[in-house]
VOGU-3710 file (C-alpha; in Angstrom, 3 decimals, decimal comma):
1> xxxxxxxxxx> -6,642/4,871/-20,531  -8,187/7,726/-18,511  -11,655/6,731/-19,700  -11,092/3,265/-18,229  -10,148/4,779/-14,879  -13,210/7,013/-14,876  -15,497/4,186/-15,833  -14,225/2,286/-12,821  -15,033/5,292/-10,664  -18,421/5,875/-12,242
11> xxxxxxxxxx> -17,329/9,413/-13,164  -16,971/11,520/-16,294  -14,317/13,866/-17,583  -16,607/16,884/-18,009  -19,297/18,680/-16,068  -21,807/19,129/-18,913  -22,111/18,544/-22,672  -19,816/20,897/-24,558  -17,748/21,807/-21,487  -13,979/21,445/-21,625
21> xxxxxxxxxx> -12,859/18,063/-20,249  -11,651/18,219/-16,671  -9,626/15,938/-14,470  -11,975/14,145/-12,026  -12,141/14,897/-8,320  -10,671/11,458/-7,566  -8,810/9,106/-9,855  -7,725/5,574/-9,006  -5,261/4,153/-11,558  -6,384/0,597/-12,247
31> xxxxxxxxxx> -4,267/-0,680/-15,156  -0,584/-1,217/-14,412  2,482/-2,994/-15,695  4,579/-4,600/-12,964  7,957/-6,299/-12,873  9,518/-8,440/-10,154  12,479/-7,079/-8,198  15,644/-7,195/-10,301  18,103/-5,948/-7,683  18,664/-6,559/-3,970
41> xxxxxxxxxx> 17,114/-4,130/-1,514  17,888/-3,454/2,125  20,130/-1,092/4,059  22,744/-0,612/1,387  24,626/2,625/0,729  24,982/1,942/-2,991  22,841/-0,375/-5,058  22,129/-0,935/-8,750  18,642/-0,261/-10,112  18,025/-1,696/-13,565
51> xxxxxxxxxx> 14,550/-0,151/-13,998  15,708/3,316/-12,973  18,698/3,082/-15,300  16,573/2,115/-18,311  13,378/4,112/-17,824  14,029/7,010/-15,417  17,656/8,086/-15,667  16,979/9,912/-18,938  13,860/12,106/-19,071  13,123/11,034/-22,655
61> xxxxxxxxxx> 13,500/7,299/-21,979  10,713/5,162/-23,419  8,257/3,569/-20,961  7,995/-0,218/-20,694  5,602/-2,356/-22,716  3,994/-5,621/-21,744  6,465/-8,464/-22,201  9,604/-6,292/-22,198  12,462/-8,100/-20,449  15,073/-6,765/-18,020
71> xxxxxxxxxx> 17,892/-8,378/-16,068  19,398/-6,842/-12,950  21,742/-7,702/-10,115  20,052/-11,054/-9,457  20,950/-12,196/-12,974  17,444/-13,532/-13,630  15,429/-12,157/-16,523  12,053/-10,686/-15,570  9,277/-9,340/-17,796  6,757/-6,553/-17,412
81> xxxxxxxxxx> 3,273/-8,013/-16,960  -0,220/-6,551/-16,729  -1,837/-6,263/-13,291  -5,053/-4,570/-12,196  -5,413/-2,517/-9,033  -8,595/-2,800/-6,997  -11,121/-0,010/-6,510  -9,051/1,434/-3,648  -5,908/1,586/-5,763  -4,129/-1,430/-4,236
91> xxxxxxxxxx> -1,666/-2,926/-6,731  -1,603/-6,731/-6,373  1,399/-8,986/-5,935  5,030/-8,457/-5,113  6,868/-6,195/-7,509  10,028/-4,164/-7,785  8,421/-1,468/-9,933  4,938/-0,750/-11,254  4,166/1,569/-14,175  1,017/3,236/-15,477
101> xxxxxxxxxx> 0,189/5,946/-18,012  -2,358/8,614/-17,053  -3,900/10,582/-19,918  -5,034/13,882/-18,399  -7,404/16,241/-20,256  -5,707/19,260/-18,650  -2,639/20,341/-16,744  -3,632/19,953/-13,121  -2,195/19,771/-9,602  -3,409/16,810/-7,560
111> xxxxxxxxxx> -2,558/15,285/-4,210  -0,868/11,931/-4,813  -1,617/9,511/-1,987  0,907/6,703/-2,362  0,616/4,315/0,571  2,785/1,295/1,293  5,621/2,266/-1,055  8,711/4,436/-0,851  8,874/6,367/-4,123  6,624/7,834/-6,805
121> xxxxxxxxxx> 7,983/9,141/-10,112  5,808/11,357/-12,311  7,276/12,274/-15,694  10,730/11,676/-14,246  10,283/13,750/-11,081  10,537/11,888/-7,799  8,168/12,205/-4,836  7,996/10,432/-1,511  5,338/7,939/-0,521  3,730/7,018/2,790
131> xxxxxxxxxx> 5,947/3,938/3,003  4,575/2,622/6,283  0,906/3,418/5,720  0,525/6,026/8,468  -2,385/7,694/6,671  -0,585/10,734/5,304  -2,715/12,827/2,976  -0,324/12,805/0,043  1,956/15,283/-1,697  1,109/17,750/-4,491
141> xxxxxxxxxx> 2,200/16,763/-8,001  1,582/18,216/-11,469  0,011/16,146/-14,221  0,561/17,616/-17,672  -2,115/17,689/-20,341  -1,738/14,463/-22,267  0,046/11,261/-21,290  1,881/11,190/-17,950  4,316/8,407/-17,075  3,975/7,201/-13,477
151> xxxxxxxxxx> 6,215/4,699/-11,667  5,967/3,274/-8,145  8,874/1,537/-6,383  9,906/0,334/-2,949  6,658/-1,427/-2,066  6,360/-2,644/1,526  3,443/-5,040/1,546  0,508/-3,753/-0,496  1,069/-0,468/-2,322  -1,810/1,747/-3,442
161> xxxxxxxxxx> -2,110/5,024/-5,335  -5,026/7,473/-5,333  -4,975/10,924/-6,960  -7,286/13,628/-5,604  -7,885/17,209/-6,626  -7,353/19,325/-3,495  -10,275/21,405/-2,313  -8,024/24,483/-2,379  -4,579/25,533/-3,553  -3,411/25,670/0,048
171> xxxxxxxxxx> -3,503/22,463/2,084  -3,261/22,238/5,871  -1,559/18,862/6,267  -2,974/18,137/9,721  -1,806/14,521/9,516  1,765/15,732/10,002  1,519/18,659/12,418  4,015/18,553/15,289  2,088/19,034/18,518  3,192/18,553/22,129
181> xxxxxxxxxx> 0,765/18,319/25,029  -0,918/21,658/25,702  -0,431/23,292/29,129  -3,779/23,670/30,892  -2,987/26,984/32,541  0,720/27,742/32,625  3,635/27,688/30,255  4,158/27,754/26,508  5,189/24,949/24,176  6,321/25,096/20,556
191> xxxxxxxxxx> 4,344/23,498/17,731  4,533/23,487/13,945  1,913/23,303/11,214  2,628/21,749/7,812  1,287/23,757/4,859  1,403/22,603/1,222  1,159/24,910/-1,776  -0,877/22,708/-4,120  -0,374/24,921/-7,156  2,173/25,198/-9,950
201> xxxxxxxxxx> 3,304/28,689/-8,987  4,691/30,322/-5,858  2,026/31,691/-3,533  1,880/33,838/-0,417  -0,253/32,620/2,442  -1,053/33,819/5,937  -1,617/31,165/8,595  -3,779/32,078/11,584  -4,097/30,027/14,742  -6,135/30,125/17,950
211> xxxxxxxxxx> -6,904/27,649/20,735  -10,471/28,665/21,490  -13,552/29,980/19,745  -13,435/31,540/16,312  -10,301/32,639/14,505  -11,251/36,228/15,341  -9,441/35,660/18,627  -6,084/35,440/16,872  -3,214/34,175/18,977  -0,749/33,811/16,126
221> xxxxxxxxxx> -0,318/34,709/12,472  2,468/33,991/10,011  2,871/35,219/6,445  5,258/33,634/3,982  5,742/32,610/0,370  5,731/28,904/-0,470  7,233/27,747/-3,793  5,215/25,819/-6,351  4,362/22,334/-5,045  6,364/23,288/-1,958
231> xxxxxxxxxx> 5,722/23,136/1,741  6,382/25,138/4,868  6,652/23,962/8,449  5,272/26,980/10,292  6,416/27,203/13,893  4,205/28,838/16,491  3,848/29,020/20,248  1,195/26,741/21,681  -0,129/28,797/24,572  -2,042/27,619/27,606
241> xxxxxxxxxx> -5,456/26,145/26,862  -7,245/28,630/29,096  -10,876/28,045/30,039  -11,533/24,330/29,565  -13,611/21,921/31,613  -11,882/20,499/34,665  -12,298/16,959/33,346  -11,263/17,807/29,760  -8,498/15,650/28,327  -7,820/17,610/25,149
251> xxxxxxxxxx> -8,319/21,020/23,578  -9,379/22,149/20,108  -6,825/23,966/17,966  -8,153/26,142/15,140  -6,170/26,983/12,012  -7,074/29,167/9,061  -5,064/29,658/5,865  -5,605/32,852/3,888  -4,294/34,536/0,778  -4,960/37,960/-0,730
261> xxxxxxxxxx> -8,426/36,843/-1,873  -9,538/35,652/1,556  -9,870/32,351/3,392  -8,338/29,407/1,511  -9,056/26,593/3,965  -9,694/25,885/7,642  -8,897/22,996/9,936  -9,629/22,098/13,541  -7,819/19,345/15,383  -7,342/18,336/18,982
271> xxxxxxxxxx> -4,248/18,016/21,125  -3,996/16,327/24,531  -3,906/18,519/27,602  -0,879/18,288/29,837  -1,501/16,265/32,998  0,517/17,628/35,931  3,227/15,158/36,926  2,005/12,731/34,253  3,633/11,466/31,057  3,863/14,193/28,446
281> xxxxxxxxxx> 5,108/15,216/25,024  7,474/18,187/25,235  8,745/20,212/22,301  11,993/21,894/21,360  13,649/23,543/18,382  16,315/21,356/16,802  19,730/22,839/16,195  20,099/20,559/13,163  17,585/22,355/10,945  15,567/24,676/13,190
291> xxxxxxxxxx> 12,493/22,424/13,062  10,176/21,757/15,994  10,550/18,257/17,413  8,942/16,418/20,317  10,040/13,915/22,941  8,010/11,809/25,367  8,874/12,167/29,058  7,680/10,819/32,396  8,929/11,085/35,960  11,858/12,971/37,451
301> xxxxxxxxxx> 15,278/12,032/38,697  18,243/10,360/37,010  17,784/10,402/33,211  17,095/7,201/31,264  17,123/7,413/27,466  14,929/4,717/25,931  15,351/4,358/22,163  12,441/2,968/20,162  12,677/0,269/17,527  11,580/0,560/13,909
311> xxxxxxxxxx> 7,847/1,373/13,517  7,447/2,425/17,185  6,820/6,093/17,953  8,180/7,955/20,956  4,857/8,043/22,814  4,322/4,308/22,369  7,848/3,683/23,605  7,309/5,802/26,713  3,960/4,239/27,566  5,531/0,783/27,695
321> xxxxxxxxxx> 7,104/1,973/30,972  5,524/2,708/34,317  6,811/5,424/36,617  9,986/4,584/38,514  10,803/6,699/41,547  14,049/8,588/41,157  14,225/8,288/37,356  13,142/10,481/34,456  12,364/8,285/31,442  12,931/10,039/28,114
331> xxxxxxxxxx> 11,839/8,620/24,746  13,268/10,643/21,833  11,334/10,688/18,577  14,229/10,217/16,108  12,197/12,372/13,699  10,017/9,401/12,693  9,099/5,950/14,014  11,784/4,605/11,668  14,104/7,592/11,779  17,704/6,950/10,866
341> xxxxxxxxxx> 18,820/4,072/13,073  19,824/6,512/15,838  22,905/7,524/13,873  23,946/10,983/12,671  20,972/13,328/13,162  19,144/10,529/14,995  21,857/10,565/17,635  21,762/14,368/17,798  17,970/14,207/18,148  18,293/11,935/21,176
351> xxxxxxxxxx> 20,660/14,310/22,945  18,437/17,282/22,100  15,475/15,385/23,541  17,532/14,745/26,667  18,201/18,466/27,051  14,532/19,329/26,451  13,389/16,785/29,029  15,862/17,950/31,642  14,770/21,545/31,005  11,255/20,623/32,165
361> xxxxxxxxxx> 12,736/20,380/35,652  14,103/23,916/35,538  11,368/25,784/37,432  12,201/26,187/41,087  9,187/28,232/42,215  5,551/28,582/41,197  6,166/32,262/40,392  8,919/31,304/37,985  6,676/28,705/36,372  3,958/31,320/35,790
371> xxxxxxxxxx> 6,325/33,871/34,256  6,006/34,520/30,487  8,320/32,334/28,483  10,527/35,238/27,400  11,378/35,797/31,072  12,898/32,360/31,463  14,425/31,171/28,175  14,951/27,426/28,278  18,057/26,495/30,173  19,364/23,073/30,970
381> xxxxxxxxxx> 19,910/22,705/34,693  21,506/19,281/34,659  25,313/19,305/34,692  26,816/19,342/31,187  28,787/16,206/32,062  25,754/14,358/33,469  25,852/10,719/32,425  22,711/8,825/31,432  21,346/5,306/31,355  20,591/4,156/27,786
391> xxxxxxxxxx> 18,391/1,281/26,674  16,497/0,308/23,538  15,120/-2,571/21,488  15,977/-3,685/17,918  16,863/-0,467/16,074  16,955/1,113/19,526  19,266/-1,682/20,642  21,655/-0,672/17,876  21,316/2,926/19,031  22,233/1,857/22,564
401> xxxxxxxxxx> 25,437/0,167/21,383  26,106/3,100/19,052  25,760/5,759/21,761  27,944/3,912/24,255  30,678/3,098/21,733  30,851/6,644/20,371  30,091/8,664/23,512  31,311/6,584/26,474  31,815/9,734/28,546  28,063/10,456/28,388
411> xxxxxxxxxx> 26,815/6,975/29,284  26,462/5,569/32,807  25,190/2,089/31,901  23,471/0,407/28,942  20,873/-2,305/28,356  20,611/-3,079/24,611  17,967/-5,569/23,484  18,080/-7,401/20,119  20,309/-4,684/18,696  22,466/-5,131/15,626
421> xxxxxxxxxx> 25,991/-3,774/15,866  26,661/-2,195/12,448  25,299/-1,573/8,973  27,898/-3,994/7,666  26,387/-6,872/9,635  22,714/-5,871/9,455  22,569/-4,810/5,829  25,431/-5,349/3,442  28,555/-3,546/2,397  29,585/-2,655/-1,148
431> xxxxxxxxxx> 32,447/-4,572/-2,668  35,351/-3,525/-4,837  36,411/0,113/-5,034  33,367/1,348/-3,125  34,041/-0,801/-0,063  36,735/1,360/1,500  34,846/4,546/0,637  31,832/3,247/2,545  33,877/2,016/5,491  35,536/5,418/5,799
441> xxxxxxxxxx> 32,165/7,191/5,716  30,400/4,878/8,180  33,064/4,229/10,784  30,784/5,362/13,619  28,359/2,530/12,832  30,919/-0,226/13,395  30,539/-0,828/17,114  32,912/-3,787/17,002  35,758/-1,447/15,985  35,040/0,732/19,037
451> xxxxxxxxxx> 34,510/-2,041/21,576  37,386/-0,789/23,739  35,241/2,273/24,516  32,749/0,002/26,286  35,245/-1,022/28,960  34,081/0,295/32,298  30,445/0,759/31,170  28,098/-1,655/32,987  26,218/-3,559/30,276  23,112/-5,721/30,559
461> x> 22,147/-7,549/27,347
//
C-alpha cells in the first residue's frame, strides 16, 4: 500500500539504487476504508462506540475489511467501504470512522497533521487532532517498520491526514505559542513556547530566546528533558521590545533550540506591540496547572466579563466591543476558542482573567510602572468582594447563566444571549444506572436547579 501512496506523491522509498528503503519526507494516505456513524455523538458524558469496542479496545484486534458489517447504538447495520482521499489528504464523505494501513520501510517518527477530526489512533495509541482546522502543525507519532494500523474518528466537516518527517528531532511548535502583547518600553509579560520532542527517546534541549538581533544577545534560556514524543510548555518573561521604530506595530521574537550537539532548529515569529491605553492581550500564570494563559482587555473602570461562544477566540470577542467610558471589558480565553463550556476550569480561567485584567490597573505612579517586575509582584487592587457584570453569547450565554447561578455573590448583573441552561438540555443525559451518577457529578451545570440564586440579580436576556 505504501507504494501506492508514494506513486500518488511522485516519490520513491529510497534515495539511490541499493540504499535501504526510507520513509518519504511527506506521505498522504490515499486509500481508506470508511464506515458511517454507528452511535450518537454530541455532548454526552458516556456513549457507546461500536468501532472502538471491536477494533481498538484490544491491541491485537483485527482491522476491518471491505464489506465487514457493524451495528451500533442506532440499530442500523453499516458496512466498511472503500474511499479515496484527494492529493491533500482529504477523506471524502461523512463517516464515523476511517481506517488505513501504512506499510513503513523503517521505524520512524513523523508529525501527524490530522485536520478536521478529533482523534487519531496509530497501532492502538491515541493522539489528538486539529478538530477545528486551526492550522496546527501536528503531533509526533511513531510508525513501526511494517504494517501500521491507523484510524481517524470524530470528523467535523472534511477530515484530512498528512504525515511529514520533521526537519529535526526538536520541533518549535510556533502555531501554539502563548504570546501576549509586548510592552514597547516598560513592563514584563509572561509567554510560553511549545516544544515537541519528535524522537522515540527522551532528550535534553536548551531553549534560547531574544527579542532583537541574533540569539547571541540571549535574554532567556531554559534547559530541560522532554520524554519521547512528549512536549514542554516553556515559560519565559517577555521583556520590553526596546529599540523599535515609532510606527512599528509588532516585534520579532527569536527562538533557538539546542542539544549537546549544537543548534537543532530556529524560529522567528512576530507579536503585536502593546498600544498604550488600547486593547491588549495580557498574560498570567494559571493556578490550575501553572501554565501561561492570556486574556483580552480594553478600557478601565467597572469590570465586565464577556464570555465568547464556541469557535470565537478571546481577541475576536473583545474586538466586537468599542470602548465604553467607566468600564473595563475583559474577554477570558477559556483555554481555547471552544474551551470547556465555561464550567470547571473554564470558570476558574474566567476569574483568573478577571484578576489579571484588574492587576493591569495596579500602577499608581510612572516610577512604579518602570520598576523591575520583581519589585512589584502582581497584586490585585480591586476589592476581593468586587462584583462584576457578566455577558456572553451561545456557549458564553451558558457561561453567563452558569456563573450567576453558582456565584451570585460575585455577579452584579447578567446579559446572557442564546445560552443553553444545562448539559442535560443541550446534549443528552445517560439513562438507567448511569443517570444518577451523572446528575450527581454535573449538578453545577443545571442552572434550573439553582434558579433561586438568580433572585436579586438584574437580568437582561
